[in-house]
LOKOLZA-977556 format. One record per residue (C-alpha): residue number from 1; y, z, x. Coordinates in Angstrom, 2 decimals. Last residue first. Layout:
<pts>
+-----+---------+---------+---------+
:   i :       v :       w :       u :
+-----+---------+---------+---------+
: NUM :       Y :       Z :       X :
...
+-----+---------+---------+---------+
</pts>
This chain:
<pts>
+-----+---------+---------+---------+
:   i :       v :       w :       u :
+-----+---------+---------+---------+
: 302 :   49.56 :   94.95 :   70.80 :
: 301 :   51.00 :   95.01 :   74.32 :
: 300 :   47.84 :   93.38 :   75.67 :
: 299 :   47.94 :   90.68 :   72.97 :
: 298 :   51.62 :   90.06 :   73.71 :
: 297 :   50.78 :   89.65 :   77.42 :
: 296 :   47.95 :   87.25 :   76.54 :
: 295 :   50.18 :   85.13 :   74.26 :
: 294 :   53.05 :   85.01 :   76.77 :
: 293 :   50.69 :   84.12 :   79.63 :
: 292 :   49.15 :   81.30 :   77.56 :
: 291 :   52.63 :   80.09 :   76.58 :
: 290 :   53.57 :   79.83 :   80.24 :
: 289 :   57.29 :   79.41 :   80.92 :
: 288 :   57.39 :   83.12 :   81.82 :
: 287 :   60.33 :   85.07 :   80.45 :
: 286 :   63.32 :   85.81 :   82.61 :
: 285 :   64.55 :   88.35 :   85.10 :
: 284 :   63.62 :   86.36 :   88.24 :
: 283 :   61.77 :   89.46 :   89.53 :
: 282 :   60.12 :   89.94 :   86.14 :
: 281 :   59.03 :   86.27 :   86.13 :
: 280 :   57.57 :   86.71 :   89.64 :
: 279 :   55.43 :   89.71 :   88.68 :
: 278 :   54.54 :   88.37 :   85.22 :
: 277 :   53.12 :   85.21 :   86.83 :
: 276 :   50.98 :   87.26 :   89.22 :
: 275 :   49.80 :   89.43 :   86.30 :
: 274 :   48.89 :   86.30 :   84.29 :
: 273 :   46.82 :   85.15 :   87.30 :
: 272 :   45.08 :   88.53 :   87.35 :
: 271 :   44.13 :   88.08 :   83.71 :
: 270 :   43.03 :   84.47 :   84.25 :
: 269 :   40.61 :   85.29 :   87.09 :
: 268 :   40.23 :   82.00 :   88.98 :
: 267 :   36.98 :   80.57 :   90.40 :
: 266 :   37.85 :   77.33 :   88.57 :
: 265 :   34.72 :   76.71 :   86.45 :
: 264 :   34.74 :   74.20 :   83.59 :
: 263 :   33.32 :   75.49 :   80.30 :
: 262 :   35.90 :   73.60 :   78.24 :
: 261 :   37.74 :   76.82 :   77.34 :
: 260 :   37.72 :   77.71 :   81.03 :
: 259 :   39.46 :   74.42 :   81.79 :
: 258 :   42.14 :   74.75 :   79.10 :
: 257 :   42.86 :   78.41 :   79.92 :
: 256 :   43.06 :   77.57 :   83.65 :
: 255 :   45.48 :   74.69 :   82.98 :
: 254 :   47.75 :   76.83 :   80.79 :
: 253 :   47.78 :   79.73 :   83.28 :
: 252 :   48.66 :   77.32 :   86.11 :
: 251 :   51.82 :   76.42 :   84.20 :
: 250 :   52.66 :   72.70 :   84.10 :
: 249 :   55.50 :   71.97 :   86.48 :
: 248 :   58.88 :   71.17 :   84.96 :
: 247 :   60.37 :   72.54 :   81.78 :
: 246 :   63.49 :   70.80 :   80.59 :
: 245 :   66.95 :   72.37 :   80.57 :
: 244 :   68.61 :   69.21 :   81.87 :
: 243 :   66.12 :   66.47 :   82.66 :
: 242 :   66.32 :   65.19 :   86.25 :
: 241 :   65.95 :   68.58 :   88.00 :
: 240 :   62.70 :   69.31 :   86.13 :
: 239 :   62.24 :   73.06 :   86.26 :
: 238 :   60.13 :   74.97 :   88.71 :
: 237 :   57.92 :   77.89 :   87.78 :
: 236 :   55.43 :   77.26 :   84.95 :
: 235 :   54.36 :   80.93 :   85.12 :
: 234 :   52.18 :   79.97 :   88.13 :
: 233 :   52.67 :   76.35 :   89.14 :
: 232 :   50.14 :   73.55 :   88.83 :
: 231 :   48.36 :   71.10 :   91.06 :
: 230 :   45.02 :   69.51 :   90.23 :
: 229 :   41.81 :   68.52 :   91.99 :
: 228 :   38.75 :   67.58 :   89.90 :
: 227 :   39.48 :   63.96 :   88.93 :
: 226 :   36.38 :   62.49 :   87.25 :
: 225 :   38.16 :   59.91 :   85.09 :
: 224 :   37.81 :   62.13 :   82.02 :
: 223 :   39.41 :   64.93 :   84.05 :
: 222 :   42.48 :   62.70 :   84.53 :
: 221 :   42.88 :   62.19 :   80.76 :
: 220 :   42.37 :   65.95 :   80.23 :
: 219 :   45.15 :   66.71 :   82.71 :
: 218 :   47.37 :   64.15 :   80.96 :
: 217 :   46.83 :   65.91 :   77.63 :
: 216 :   47.61 :   69.19 :   79.37 :
: 215 :   50.84 :   67.83 :   80.89 :
: 214 :   52.12 :   66.05 :   77.76 :
: 213 :   54.70 :   68.53 :   76.47 :
: 212 :   57.63 :   66.16 :   77.09 :
: 211 :   58.88 :   67.95 :   80.23 :
: 210 :   55.39 :   69.24 :   81.07 :
: 209 :   55.06 :   68.05 :   84.64 :
: 208 :   51.75 :   66.78 :   85.94 :
: 207 :   50.26 :   66.84 :   89.43 :
: 206 :   46.77 :   65.29 :   89.49 :
: 205 :   45.02 :   65.35 :   92.85 :
: 204 :   43.08 :   62.46 :   94.43 :
: 203 :   40.76 :   62.88 :   97.43 :
: 202 :   37.56 :   63.61 :   95.47 :
: 201 :   38.25 :   60.51 :   93.33 :
: 200 :   38.03 :   58.15 :   96.30 :
: 199 :   41.25 :   56.86 :   97.81 :
: 198 :   42.54 :   53.26 :   98.16 :
: 197 :   41.55 :   51.35 :   95.00 :
: 196 :   41.31 :   54.73 :   93.26 :
: 195 :   45.12 :   54.95 :   93.42 :
: 194 :   45.55 :   52.05 :   90.97 :
: 193 :   43.06 :   53.73 :   88.60 :
: 192 :   44.99 :   57.01 :   88.90 :
: 191 :   48.21 :   55.26 :   87.84 :
: 190 :   46.36 :   53.54 :   84.98 :
: 189 :   44.90 :   56.87 :   83.84 :
: 188 :   48.37 :   58.43 :   83.85 :
: 187 :   49.77 :   55.62 :   81.71 :
: 186 :   46.86 :   56.00 :   79.28 :
: 185 :   47.33 :   59.79 :   79.00 :
: 184 :   51.13 :   59.94 :   78.55 :
: 183 :   53.65 :   60.28 :   81.35 :
: 182 :   57.28 :   61.37 :   80.94 :
: 181 :   56.97 :   64.56 :   82.99 :
: 180 :   59.76 :   63.83 :   85.46 :
: 179 :   57.63 :   64.01 :   88.62 :
: 178 :   54.41 :   62.64 :   87.13 :
: 177 :   52.55 :   63.13 :   90.40 :
: 176 :   49.40 :   61.39 :   91.61 :
: 175 :   48.78 :   63.66 :   94.58 :
: 174 :   47.10 :   62.12 :   97.62 :
: 173 :   44.35 :   62.85 :  100.10 :
: 172 :   43.74 :   62.15 :  103.79 :
: 171 :   47.04 :   60.54 :  104.84 :
: 170 :   46.35 :   58.36 :  107.91 :
: 169 :   49.32 :   55.96 :  108.02 :
: 168 :   47.31 :   53.19 :  106.32 :
: 167 :   46.12 :   55.46 :  103.50 :
: 166 :   49.72 :   56.34 :  102.68 :
: 165 :   50.69 :   52.66 :  102.65 :
: 164 :   47.78 :   51.85 :  100.30 :
: 163 :   48.67 :   54.73 :   97.97 :
: 162 :   52.29 :   53.48 :   97.85 :
: 161 :   51.21 :   49.94 :   96.91 :
: 160 :   48.70 :   51.21 :   94.35 :
: 159 :   51.44 :   53.27 :   92.70 :
: 158 :   53.72 :   50.22 :   92.63 :
: 157 :   50.90 :   48.17 :   91.09 :
: 156 :   50.57 :   50.85 :   88.35 :
: 155 :   54.05 :   49.85 :   87.11 :
: 154 :   56.75 :   52.53 :   86.95 :
: 153 :   58.53 :   52.96 :   83.61 :
: 152 :   62.22 :   53.91 :   83.77 :
: 151 :   64.02 :   52.75 :   86.90 :
: 150 :   66.52 :   55.57 :   87.49 :
: 149 :   64.81 :   58.74 :   86.17 :
: 148 :   61.44 :   57.27 :   87.26 :
: 147 :   58.19 :   57.06 :   85.33 :
: 146 :   54.44 :   56.81 :   85.82 :
: 145 :   53.85 :   57.50 :   89.52 :
: 144 :   57.28 :   59.08 :   90.05 :
: 143 :   56.16 :   61.05 :   93.11 :
: 142 :   53.22 :   60.39 :   95.43 :
: 141 :   52.61 :   63.60 :   97.41 :
: 140 :   50.57 :   62.84 :  100.52 :
: 139 :   48.20 :   65.45 :  101.91 :
: 138 :   47.47 :   65.92 :  105.58 :
: 137 :   44.98 :   68.33 :  107.22 :
: 136 :   45.91 :   70.00 :  110.52 :
: 135 :   43.70 :   69.47 :  113.58 :
: 134 :   46.66 :   69.16 :  115.95 :
: 133 :   46.01 :   65.42 :  116.42 :
: 132 :   45.90 :   65.09 :  112.61 :
: 131 :   49.29 :   66.76 :  112.35 :
: 130 :   50.87 :   64.62 :  115.08 :
: 129 :   49.51 :   61.44 :  113.48 :
: 128 :   50.85 :   62.40 :  110.05 :
: 127 :   54.29 :   63.23 :  111.45 :
: 126 :   54.33 :   59.99 :  113.48 :
: 125 :   53.56 :   57.95 :  110.29 :
: 124 :   56.12 :   59.78 :  108.12 :
: 123 :   59.12 :   57.68 :  109.15 :
: 122 :   57.15 :   54.45 :  108.74 :
: 121 :   56.08 :   55.68 :  105.28 :
: 120 :   59.71 :   56.23 :  104.29 :
: 119 :   60.61 :   52.76 :  105.56 :
: 118 :   57.96 :   51.17 :  103.29 :
: 117 :   59.21 :   53.13 :  100.26 :
: 116 :   62.82 :   52.10 :  100.99 :
: 115 :   65.39 :   54.47 :  102.44 :
: 114 :   67.98 :   57.09 :  101.42 :
: 113 :   65.63 :   60.04 :  100.90 :
: 112 :   66.11 :   60.84 :   97.21 :
: 111 :   68.37 :   58.04 :   95.97 :
: 110 :   66.65 :   55.29 :   97.99 :
: 109 :   63.13 :   56.57 :   97.21 :
: 108 :   63.99 :   57.01 :   93.53 :
: 107 :   65.25 :   53.41 :   93.29 :
: 106 :   62.18 :   52.09 :   95.10 :
: 105 :   59.83 :   53.87 :   92.67 :
: 104 :   56.30 :   54.87 :   93.74 :
: 103 :   57.91 :   57.70 :   95.69 :
: 102 :   56.86 :   59.21 :   99.00 :
: 101 :   55.93 :   62.62 :  100.31 :
: 100 :   54.40 :   64.42 :  103.26 :
:  99 :   52.43 :   67.62 :  102.80 :
:  98 :   51.03 :   69.64 :  105.68 :
:  97 :   47.69 :   71.41 :  105.65 :
:  96 :   46.12 :   74.49 :  107.20 :
:  95 :   49.55 :   75.78 :  108.32 :
:  94 :   49.82 :   77.28 :  111.82 :
:  93 :   53.29 :   78.86 :  111.63 :
:  92 :   54.41 :   77.44 :  115.00 :
:  91 :   53.42 :   73.98 :  113.73 :
:  90 :   55.91 :   74.23 :  110.88 :
:  89 :   58.88 :   73.92 :  113.25 :
:  88 :   57.32 :   70.83 :  114.85 :
:  87 :   56.58 :   69.42 :  111.38 :
:  86 :   60.16 :   69.93 :  110.25 :
:  85 :   61.47 :   68.11 :  113.32 :
:  84 :   58.92 :   65.35 :  112.77 :
:  83 :   60.11 :   64.79 :  109.20 :
:  82 :   59.93 :   66.05 :  105.59 :
:  81 :   57.27 :   68.74 :  106.17 :
:  80 :   55.94 :   70.51 :  103.05 :
:  79 :   53.64 :   73.47 :  103.71 :
:  78 :   49.99 :   74.20 :  102.91 :
:  77 :   47.89 :   77.35 :  103.05 :
:  76 :   44.16 :   76.83 :  102.45 :
:  75 :   42.20 :   79.96 :  101.51 :
:  74 :   38.58 :   80.34 :  102.71 :
:  73 :   39.30 :   83.34 :  104.88 :
:  72 :   42.33 :   85.23 :  103.61 :
:  71 :   45.64 :   85.25 :  105.39 :
:  70 :   47.78 :   88.34 :  105.22 :
:  69 :   51.02 :   86.40 :  104.97 :
:  68 :   54.13 :   87.72 :  106.71 :
:  67 :   54.26 :   85.03 :  109.41 :
:  66 :   54.25 :   82.24 :  106.80 :
:  65 :   57.08 :   83.92 :  104.86 :
:  64 :   59.16 :   84.52 :  108.00 :
:  63 :   58.64 :   80.92 :  109.16 :
:  62 :   59.83 :   79.54 :  105.79 :
:  61 :   62.83 :   81.88 :  105.37 :
:  60 :   65.27 :   78.96 :  104.93 :
:  59 :   63.26 :   77.78 :  101.90 :
:  58 :   65.79 :   78.88 :   99.26 :
:  57 :   68.58 :   77.17 :  101.24 :
:  56 :   67.13 :   73.72 :  100.46 :
:  55 :   69.49 :   71.04 :  101.79 :
:  54 :   71.40 :   73.09 :  104.42 :
:  53 :   68.24 :   75.10 :  105.06 :
:  52 :   66.84 :   71.87 :  106.58 :
:  51 :   63.28 :   71.40 :  105.41 :
:  50 :   60.11 :   73.21 :  106.48 :
:  49 :   58.84 :   73.88 :  102.97 :
:  48 :   56.91 :   76.83 :  101.64 :
:  47 :   53.61 :   78.22 :  100.42 :
:  46 :   51.60 :   75.52 :   98.68 :
:  45 :   48.52 :   77.57 :   97.80 :
:  44 :   44.87 :   76.56 :   97.82 :
:  43 :   42.08 :   79.12 :   97.28 :
:  42 :   43.47 :   80.70 :   94.11 :
:  41 :   41.20 :   83.57 :   93.04 :
:  40 :   43.57 :   85.96 :   91.26 :
:  39 :   43.87 :   88.02 :   94.46 :
:  38 :   44.99 :   84.87 :   96.27 :
:  37 :   47.72 :   84.35 :   93.66 :
:  36 :   48.77 :   87.98 :   94.08 :
:  35 :   48.99 :   87.56 :   97.86 :
:  34 :   51.12 :   84.40 :   97.47 :
:  33 :   53.46 :   86.24 :   95.07 :
:  32 :   53.72 :   89.20 :   97.47 :
:  31 :   54.74 :   86.83 :  100.28 :
:  30 :   57.41 :   85.24 :   98.07 :
:  29 :   58.72 :   88.69 :   97.11 :
:  28 :   58.83 :   89.82 :  100.75 :
:  27 :   60.64 :   86.61 :  101.76 :
:  26 :   63.49 :   87.49 :   99.38 :
:  25 :   64.19 :   85.17 :   96.41 :
:  24 :   67.82 :   84.07 :   96.54 :
:  23 :   69.30 :   83.23 :   93.12 :
:  22 :   69.77 :   79.50 :   92.47 :
:  21 :   66.08 :   78.70 :   92.11 :
:  20 :   65.45 :   75.09 :   93.14 :
:  19 :   62.79 :   75.86 :   95.77 :
:  18 :   60.94 :   78.44 :   93.67 :
:  17 :   58.36 :   76.36 :   91.81 :
:  16 :   57.83 :   73.65 :   94.43 :
:  15 :   57.23 :   76.23 :   97.17 :
:  14 :   55.85 :   79.56 :   95.86 :
:  13 :   54.72 :   77.93 :   92.60 :
:  12 :   52.64 :   75.09 :   94.07 :
:  11 :   49.27 :   76.52 :   93.04 :
:  10 :   46.51 :   74.15 :   94.09 :
:   9 :   43.63 :   74.14 :   91.63 :
:   8 :   40.07 :   73.03 :   92.39 :
:   7 :   38.06 :   72.14 :   89.28 :
:   6 :   34.33 :   72.69 :   88.80 :
:   5 :   31.80 :   71.21 :   86.34 :
:   4 :   33.55 :   67.82 :   86.42 :
:   3 :   33.68 :   65.91 :   83.12 :
:   2 :   31.66 :   62.74 :   82.51 :
:   1 :   32.76 :   62.11 :   78.94 :
+-----+---------+---------+---------+
</pts>
């Protein structure tokens, strides 16, 4: 196995993790979470989303959160921008990177954003160009790369098609995301293989959900292919909206424990990461979804 010696993690907890929370999370709590993640050694954090508050009320404080950050040198702060209007609003907050998104499933694209995959990329093209012109990096989130709640299995060719379109509009790196967490190692490797036809391995991120308990196995499968960028969410924040009661994002604590156990460096302090997860879990008044965090907190208490 040709495993990387270092892995770069992007914590998506403040944005992807919190966006579906029913109870309002104050801007001050979101800001504190970002600061705690930085203190734990995270150098890439997906902070918020510049979407209409009508659709995602939890992200209505996007500008306030960005303005309240004490930015650290060497940390990349990214935001999701669904359209040109969102990008223009985000621009005032000076993000380091914007995230645009597309699905590898036509059915998901139609249900989620009411247009075909090709049309969605046409809509994002001016956003990408505007960001690049402003010196802002662009990442493309490719959802449903192995399975779709409406179509079932997604063929690797569909992933390759989406990756090609993203490359054509100027996206610099892409996330191979298993949005509903149905992927298994071989399926994930095939999706990554299809993406490698358009992006080199240094510009591909793995984003795995743990709905069926496969996220760590899928992380290992991606590592074996040389992937060294991954997304995860502190305390496993963020459920899977398409599978009732299911866990969503893999917990950052789990990924860090796996990597450190394999002798792979992340630059992250696991104890401080567990503290960050405990902070937000306490605020939400529920237990962390991270088994690693639970085990380490129990060990401390013992």
